[in-house]
C-alpha positions, 0 to 999 in steps of 0.5 A: 755458629759457623764462626764458633765452629771454625774457631774451635776447629782452628784452636782445638789443640790449644783448648785440649792442652788448656783443659789437660793443664787445668785438670792436672793442676786441680789434682795437684792443688787437691793433693798438695800436702800443705797450703799452697803458698805464694812462694811455691806457686812462684817457683812452679810458674818459673819452671813452667814459663821456662819450658813454655818459652822453649816450646814456643820456639819449637812451635814456630819451627814445627809450623813450617814442617821442620824441627829444631833439635838444637833448641836445648843447646841454644838454651844452655849456650845462652845461659852460659853467655848470660852468666858471663855478661849480664853483670854490673850496673843497670846499663851493663846488664841491659847491654848483656841482655841484648847480647844474649838475645842477639846470640840466640837469634844468631844461632837460629839464623845459622840454622835457617841459613844452612837449611834454606841455602844448604838444602839439608834436612832440619833434623840433620842440620840442628843435630850438627849445630846443636853439637857446636852450640854445646861445645861453645857452652862447654868452652864458656863454662867447663864447670858451673859458675858465674855471677849476675845482677842479683837485683835484676834476677830477683825482679824478673823471677820474683813477684809483682803487685798482687803476688803475680809471678813476674815470669808470667808477665815475661811470657805474656810479653813474648806472646805480644812481641813475638807470636802475635805479630808473626802470626798476623804477618805475611811471613807468618801466613807463609810459614803456615802455608809452607808447613801445609804444602811447600810446593803449593806455597811456592806456586802461590808465590809465598815467601817460603825462604823468608818464612823459614828464616824468620821461624828459625831466627825467632826460635833462637830468640825465644830459646835465648829468652829461656836461657836468660831466664834460666840464668836469672832463675839459677843464678849461674851458668852451666853447660849441662848436656842433660838439661839441654837434651831434656828441654829439647825433648820436652819442647817437642812433647809440649808442642804435640800436646798443644795440638801443633802438627808435626807435619806442619801447617797447623797449631799455634804457639799458644797451644804449645804454651798450654802443652808446656804447662800441662807437661810440667804439671805432670812432673809436679803430680809425680812429686806430690804422689811421691813417685820414685825417681826411677819410675817417673820417666815411665809414668811421664811417658805413659801420661804423655802417650795418653794425652797425645792419643786423645789429642789426635782422635780428630785424625780418625775423622779425616779422610785425606790430609788436606782436610786436616788443614781446613 
């Protein structure tokens, strides 16, 4: 019983986000104007997975008590790079994909190096690097365009056997390849410890620098995965400032809904994923109920505030901050 109670306490943010997503999606299905076809479900899954990948990236950084405001810019930059180099036959496309992922990881590494060795605040650093990344995206794509391997794009954004969206398999692969090994590693435990109390982690001999460096690097890698997926999904590259800012803010919202503490040291990428699904479902609900586009940001903000307030109710039972990490 104590084990179940501890497991729930550790994952209550993810449980709440999952419950919110199920509720929102159920209302969406019940009110959908026509039968929900496989193509509609596939499109919804693709959009949700794109936000989930970016939210996973943000969660890795927030766990260390940091924040990455360049996530959206990295997404847009890798989208533009992908529209240039993921072309041609299978071999050239594979090399292009590797290049896009390497570019995203390099963006994350640069953030980590400046924050660790320059000892600058993450919020200041990532605002500055985000501007650089967006400038590079504009150089690559001053106007939308590009061409990609269409067969590969159709395979990765389409459906697999049984009608399951391939994007969900991509998300599952990201969890298995990135999140699970990170969480179970010494570096991952150090990331949690750093977010809980960096001074205590330092006195305990935790590899704080390696933990931060790994978190920011993997965040860049996941953002690049999202940028690559955006390239396949839209069949083009575009240096869109609006998209970059939106995905950055939405990723923070998804992280909060998913129970990842902005103070660091608590939560998981799984919670951020369900938070992204729940947040995306809010937008779909506004579309189903035919809410005017001018009112949609207001309703999204109100629903987000309610969700965050409900998810933070556990804080009222905490007598001191240390108890929040137990």
